[in-house]
Residue, then its C-alpha position, 0 to 999 in steps of 0.5 A: x886218916x885217909x887210907x894210903x891210896x887216898x892220902x894225896x887226894x882227900x886232904x886239902x887246904x881250906x877256905x881262905x887259904x886257897x881260891x874258891x874256884x880251886x876248891x870247887x874244882x876239887x869238890x867236883x872232880x875228886x869224889x873223895x875230896x874232904x872239901x865235899x864235907x866242908x863245902x857240900x854246896x859246891x856239889x849242889x847250888x841249891x844248898x845254902x851254907x848253914x841250912x839243914x840241907x847243908x849239914x845233912x849233905x856234909x854228914x852224908x859225904x863224911x859217912x860215905x868216906x868212912x863206909x867206903x874205908x876212904x877214911x880209916x880209924x887209927x889206934x890211940x896216938x898223937x902225932x908229930x907234924x912237920x912242914x917243909x915250907x915253900x920259903x925253905x924253912x922247916x916247921x914242926x910241932x905236936x898234934x895233941x888234944x887240949x882240954x876244953x876247960x883250959x880254953x874256957x878258964x883262960x889257960x889257952x889265951x886268945x888275942x882275937x875276938x870271935x863272932x858268936x854267929x860264926x861260933x854257933x855255925x861251927x858248933x853245929x857242924x861239929x855236932x852234926x859230924x861229931x868230928x873236927x877235920x883240922x887242928x887249930x894252931x897253938x904256941x908256946x916256948x917248947x923245951x929242948x926235950x921235945x926236940x930230942x924226942x922228935x929226933x928219935x921218932x921222925x925217921x919215916x913219915x906215916x903221911x906226906x902231902x904236897x899242897x898247891x903252894x909246894x908246902x910239904x906236910x908230914x905226919x908221924x904217929x906216936x903210939x908208944x905209951x911211954x913216949x906218949x906219957x913223956x910228952x904229956x908230962x912235958x905239956x902239963x908243965x905249961x901254965x898256958x898256951x897261946x892261940x896262933x890261928x883258929x880262934x873260932x874253932x877253939x871256941x866252937x870245939x870247946x863249947x861243943x865238948x863241954x855242952x855235948x860231951x862233958x865226960x869226954x871234955x878232957x879228950x879235948x880239941x885237936x891242936x898243933x902245938x908249935x914252938x913260938x920261935x918257929x911260927x911265920x908271922x906276917x902283917x897285913x897292908x892297910x889300904x885307904x881309899x877316898x882320902x886326901x893323901x896330900x894332907x899327910x905331909x902337913x900332918x906329920x910335920x905339924x905333929x913332929x912325926x919323923x919320916x924319910x922319903x924313899x924310892x917306891x921300888x926300894x926293897x924294905x925290911x921293916x922293923x918295929x917303930x918304922x911304917x911304910x906308907x905309899x901313895x901314887x907319887x911318893x913313898x915314905x917311912x914313918x919313924x915312930x918314937x918309942x911308945x910311952x910306958x903308960x900305954x897298954x900292950x895293944x896301944x903300944x903296937x905300931x898299927x894301933x899308933x898309926x890308926x890313932x895318930x893318922x887314921x883317926x886324927x887325920x882321916x876321921x876313920x874311927x873304926x877300922x873294922x867297920x869303915x868302907x874307906x879301909x880294906x886289908x891285904x895279906x902282907x905276903x902280896x907283892x909291893x908291886x900289886x899294891x903300887x898298881x892299885x895306887x897307880x890305877x887310883x883304886x886306893x889312895x894310901x897303903x900302909x905296911x907294918x913290920x910283923x908283930x913279934x910273938x912276944x907282942x901277941x902274948x903281951x896283948x893276950x896276957x893282958x886280956x886284950x884283943x889285937x886290932x883287926x887284921x893285925x897278923x896272919x900266922x903260918x903254917x897253914x894246915x890241911x883239912x882232912x889230913x887228920x880228923x878227930x872223931x868224937x863218936 
């Protein structure tokens, strides 16, 4: 963990959670920033990501943090984590090690595919550093007994950090052996855990441990395990360009798909089965019938049904992961930002969906299926460098 005097400046939200310009400034201006470990190319433009120089620079920056006692080794422990989210809700969970074999044998269940190239790059980074700088996010329905234990230990946090979005991250270190064994016994009762965020890191850390440290594989990869009801799940907009939006009304009528025209500035709380579709001169809610029982868990999702009914049949978009006419935007962006793109003719249509429920995600994972691309993004987003699992 960062030494007390560096706990506010060393950890950071990582790539994809905050702008690259902010990350670059942190790396350049804060000598102890963990971004220098994750993104050494910010300090030297000659460094190419994935090159030998990239990995050696990353390792050098990491070792300096240890040698200068900016990072301090902790005693045998696991951690209780909370986040006071900027929306006003409180999130919490347990940071523990999960056996790598649990992932490879299917007890840690995924709902996204991973890219082997990205996996291999992450494995090499873990191998060079012999560490993992951020927990992955797993979920399950947690028993009330864990809540009681949390209430007993969560008096004065060991660490408290506020990020750029005004999320407050707190850590409590659990070193009492009796409590550790009690919590481990509870987790050992689970048949499965579900990956909420960090599919590539779960795959990479598991492979690294089994291939490089088989005798330590049970030490596991570092994971924040949260109650599924506490996760903040949001959807993505699907933005279409270079399509003829005027064809939509005839298509909906021809296929007897119900819809309701609405004011473009209306505040809409979408529910399952209702999909918002926006164009430059109209907005409507598409009302989907209940899915047929013969559909699988993935095919029953609203996004899958819209992709099949409208994207594929009407606009001939057969592969939403590889078509220049479709792009994605996180659902926490304002409707006005989407309407501006429509007004400026940057896009033709925008679709917004109700967030998937955790049960829908679990059904897909239990069936061994994969969610459509960019179906969900899930919070909390964690800090890189707040807690590091060192495999040395």
